[in-house]
N, C-alpha and C positions, 0 to 999 in steps of 0.2 A: 744226327739229329741231336745227340746229348753234346757234341761238340760246340754246335751252333746255340743251343741254350746257355752252355757254359761260357761261352764268349759274350753274348748278351748279358749275361748276370755280371760278368767282370767288367764288362763298359757302364755299366749302370751303377757299380759300387764306386767306379773309379769316379764317376760323374759326380756321387753324393759325396765323396770325400772332397773333390773340388771345391764342391759348393759350400761343404761344412768350415774350409779354411777361412772362406771370405764372411762367414758368419760371426758376427760380435754382438755383444750387449751393449747398452747404454753405460757408462759408467756412474755409478751411484744407484743405479737400476738395473741390477743384473737379471731382474726377471723380465726386462723390457727389451725386445731387439731393436738394433741400431740398423736402419733402412741403408741400403747401400746407395752412395749417392749424398747421403746427409754427413755433416761433420758436427761434432758436438763442440760447443765454447765451455770447456771444462772450468774456467776462471770465473764464469757465471753461476755455476752449480750451487745450490743451496740445500743443504742436508742435516736433518736432525732428527732425533727422536729416541724411542727406548724400545724395550721388548714389546712393549703394548701398543705404540702407534708410531707414526712416522710423517715426515713431512720432506718431501724429495722434490726440487724444481729444477729442470734442465734445460738449457736452450740448442736449439740445433739449427742450421744452416744450410742451404743449398742454392746453388747458381745453375744445378742440373735438372732437379726435378721439381714439380709443382705440388701444391696440396692436394689436388685432386689424386695424383700416384700414392702419395704418404696415406690420405684416407683410405685408399684400398689397400695399400699393404696392411696399415695397421688393422683395419677390420677384419683382415683374412687371420693374421697372426697371432694377435692378442688373444682371441678365442680360445686358441690351441694353448695357452698359457693359462686359462681359468678366467680370463675378463670376460664380461659380458656387455656387448655392446648396449648403450643406452638411447643413442641419436645424436645427431649434430644441431647444436644451438649457438647461432651466432659465431659462426667460423670456429667452433670448438666441438671436437669428437669427444664423447664422455662415455666412460666405461666404468663398470663395477666389479669388483673380485671379494667375496668376503665382506668385510668391515670398512674397504677401502674404496676411493674414486680415482681414477685416471684421466686426465683431461689432456688434451692435445690442441693447442690454440694457435691458429695463424696470426702472428704479430704483425706480419708484413709479407709482400708478395715480391718484390725484387730488390734486393735478393730475397729469397724464402728464409723467414725466420718463422721457428715454431718454439712454442714454449709447452714441455711435458711436465706434469705436476701430479704426484700422488700423492694423497692425504687420506686421514680416516673420514669416513662419512659420519656427519653428525646426526 
């Protein structure tokens, strides 16, 4: 029984380490994961700020996943990083954390283009 438990535990650990290798964060937003299947257009990234505030805007694209999957992914993953889901308004998911807001806006469907903006809440 101990050998079976040890084997299952080792398989579980290998599975987690394999998933961790695929896990990445968005460049410029080290606290927001990049969903598998999305590609960041780093040339369009806008970032400025200081110790008190920041404004970051990134663009993601995909021909493999739709906005519904993206919505599900970020509604599940961002709360684990301290973001609170506020709702969907006009193709835009809205999250709050501390004094910041994070919005995920669907720019177009085919191909899917998404804009993520993090800024201070006023």
